[in-house]
C-alpha positions in Angstrom: 22.1 5.4 -4.7 18.8 4.2 -3.2 18.8 3.7 0.6 18.2 0.1 1.8 14.6 -0.8 2.2 13.3 -1.3 5.7 12.7 -4.9 6.6 9.5 -5.5 8.5 8.8 -9.2 8.4 5.3 -10.0 9.6 4.9 -6.3 10.8 1.5 -6.0 9.4 2.4 -2.6 8.0 0.5 -1.6 4.9 2.5 -0.3 2.0 1.5 1.9 -1.0 3.4 0.5 -4.0 3.8 1.6 -7.6 5.3 -0.1 -10.5 5.7 0.6 -14.2 5.5 -1.4 -17.4 8.7 -1.8 -19.4 9.5 1.4 -21.2 6.1 2.6 -19.9 4.3 0.8 -22.7 0.6 1.1 -22.2 -0.1 -2.7 -22.1 -3.1 -2.2 -19.6 -5.0 0.1 -21.9 -6.1 -3.1 -23.5 -9.0 -4.8 -21.6 -7.4 -8.3 -22.0 -4.3 -7.1 -20.3 -6.0 -5.2 -17.6 -8.4 -8.0 -16.8 -5.4 -10.4 -16.5 -3.6 -8.1 -14.2 -6.7 -7.9 -12.0 -6.9 -11.5 -11.9 -3.1 -11.8 -11.0 -3.5 -9.2 -8.2 -6.7 -10.9 -6.8 -5.1 -14.4 -7.1 -2.5 -13.8 -4.4 -4.8 -11.9 -2.0 -4.7 -13.7 1.2 -1.7 -15.9 0.4 1.0 -13.3 -0.5 -0.5 -10.1 0.9 -3.7 -8.5 2.1 -5.1 -6.5 -0.7 -6.6 -3.2 0.4 -6.9 -1.2 -2.8 -5.5 -1.0 -6.3 -5.7 0.8 -9.7 -4.4 -0.5 -12.9 -3.3 2.4 -15.2 -2.4 2.1 -18.8 1.4 1.9 -18.1 1.6 1.4 -14.3 -0.2 0.2 -11.2 -0.7 1.3 -7.7 -1.4 -1.0 -4.8 -2.1 -0.7 -1.2 -1.2 -4.0 0.4 -0.1 -5.5 3.7 2.5 -8.2 2.9 2.4 -11.5 4.6 6.2 -11.7 4.6 8.2 -9.1 2.8 7.1 -6.4 0.3 9.6 -7.7 -2.2 8.0 -11.1 -2.1 4.5 -9.6 -2.6 5.7 -7.8 -5.6 7.5 -10.8 -7.0 4.2 -12.7 -6.8 2.2 -10.0 -8.6 4.7 -9.1 -11.3 6.1 -12.6 -11.8 2.7 -14.2 -11.8 1.4 -11.7 -14.2 4.4 -12.1 -16.5 4.1 -15.8 -16.5 0.4 -15.7 -17.4 0.8 -12.9 -20.1 3.5 -15.0 -21.9 1.3 -18.0 -21.7 -2.2 -16.5 -22.3 -1.4 -13.4 -24.3 1.5 -14.9 -26.3 3.7 -12.0 -25.2 7.4 -12.7 -25.9 8.9 -9.5 -24.5 9.6 -7.7 -21.2 6.6 -6.5 -19.3 7.9 -4.7 -16.2 10.5 -2.1 -15.4 12.9 -3.6 -12.8 12.0 -2.7 -9.2 9.2 -0.7 -7.8 8.6 2.1 -5.4 7.1 1.8 -2.0 6.0 3.8 0.9 5.2 2.3 4.4 1.9 3.7 5.6 2.4 5.3 9.0 -1.0 6.5 10.2 -4.7 7.1 9.4 -4.0 10.4 7.6 -1.3 8.7 5.4 -3.8 5.8 4.8 -6.6 8.1 3.7 -4.3 10.2 1.5 -3.2 7.1 -0.4 -6.7 5.7 -0.7 -7.8 8.9 -2.2 -4.8 9.0 -4.6 -5.8 5.5 -5.9 -9.5 6.6 -6.2 -8.6 9.7 -8.1 -5.8 8.5 -10.3 -8.0 7.5 -13.3 -9.9 10.8 -13.4 -6.7 12.9 -12.8 -5.2 11.0 -15.8 -8.4 11.8 -17.8 -9.3 8.2 -18.4 -12.8 8.7 -17.0 -14.7 11.8 -15.8 -15.7 10.0 -12.6 -13.0 7.8 -10.9 -15.9 5.7 -9.5 -16.6 4.5 -13.1 -13.2 3.2 -13.8 -13.4 -0.6 -14.3 -9.8 -1.5 -13.3 -9.7 -0.3 -9.7 -10.8 -2.0 -6.4 -11.0 -1.4 -2.8 -11.5 -5.0 -1.3 -10.2 -4.1 2.2 -10.1 -0.3 2.4 -11.1 0.1 6.0 -8.5 1.6 8.2 -6.2 -1.3 9.4 -5.9 -2.0 13.2 -2.5 -1.3 14.6 -1.8 2.0 12.9 -1.8 5.3 14.6 -5.3 6.9 14.3 -5.8 10.3 13.0 -7.7 11.5 16.1 -5.7 14.4 17.5 -7.6 14.1 20.9 -6.4 10.4 21.3 -4.0 10.1 24.1 -0.3 9.7 23.5 0.5 6.6 25.5 4.3 7.4 25.6 3.6 10.9 26.8 1.3 9.6 29.5 3.7 7.0 30.5 6.5 9.7 30.8 4.2 11.9 32.7 3.2 9.1 35.1 6.7 8.0 35.5 7.9 11.6 36.2 5.1 12.1 38.7 6.0 8.9 40.4 9.6 9.6 40.7 9.0 13.1 42.1 8.3 13.0 45.8 5.2 15.1 46.9 6.0 18.5 48.4 6.7 18.3 52.2 4.4 20.0 54.7 6.2 22.3 57.2 6.6 20.8 60.7 5.0 23.6 62.7 
């Protein structure tokens, strides 16, 4: 049984999301399908989510997005919007997506950079191209590290630790001098 997904309405937390085609059919190996998927992803950027990065693989896709509302709503827009258009524009009568998706809430800069690199290297790792930078169905529209996440800088101060230290020092009276 899968644990209940965290609900972070308007939290501005970015998510790494993966979703697969129905029965892992390689729909997106065809340029028309992949271009339509790119169009659907870009269509909702700014209204359903902030799009940071994506890669469309032959039978799945990976996204790095920050939902405007809930992650489920963002994926409903992408998958549902694409399905509607594929049935109309590509005359596809069947299922397109596996139910559900996997997601991972990005926690800090290290996590962010690891997932950006995963998206960037996915086409070359899958042997679709030698150089991932040459892959046509990938984009990084807002790949800068988002504000509000914990930076990767180990020398950055830990505000909570500082607050505890200051609080502890304030509550501890200074040592008394002898009365001689």
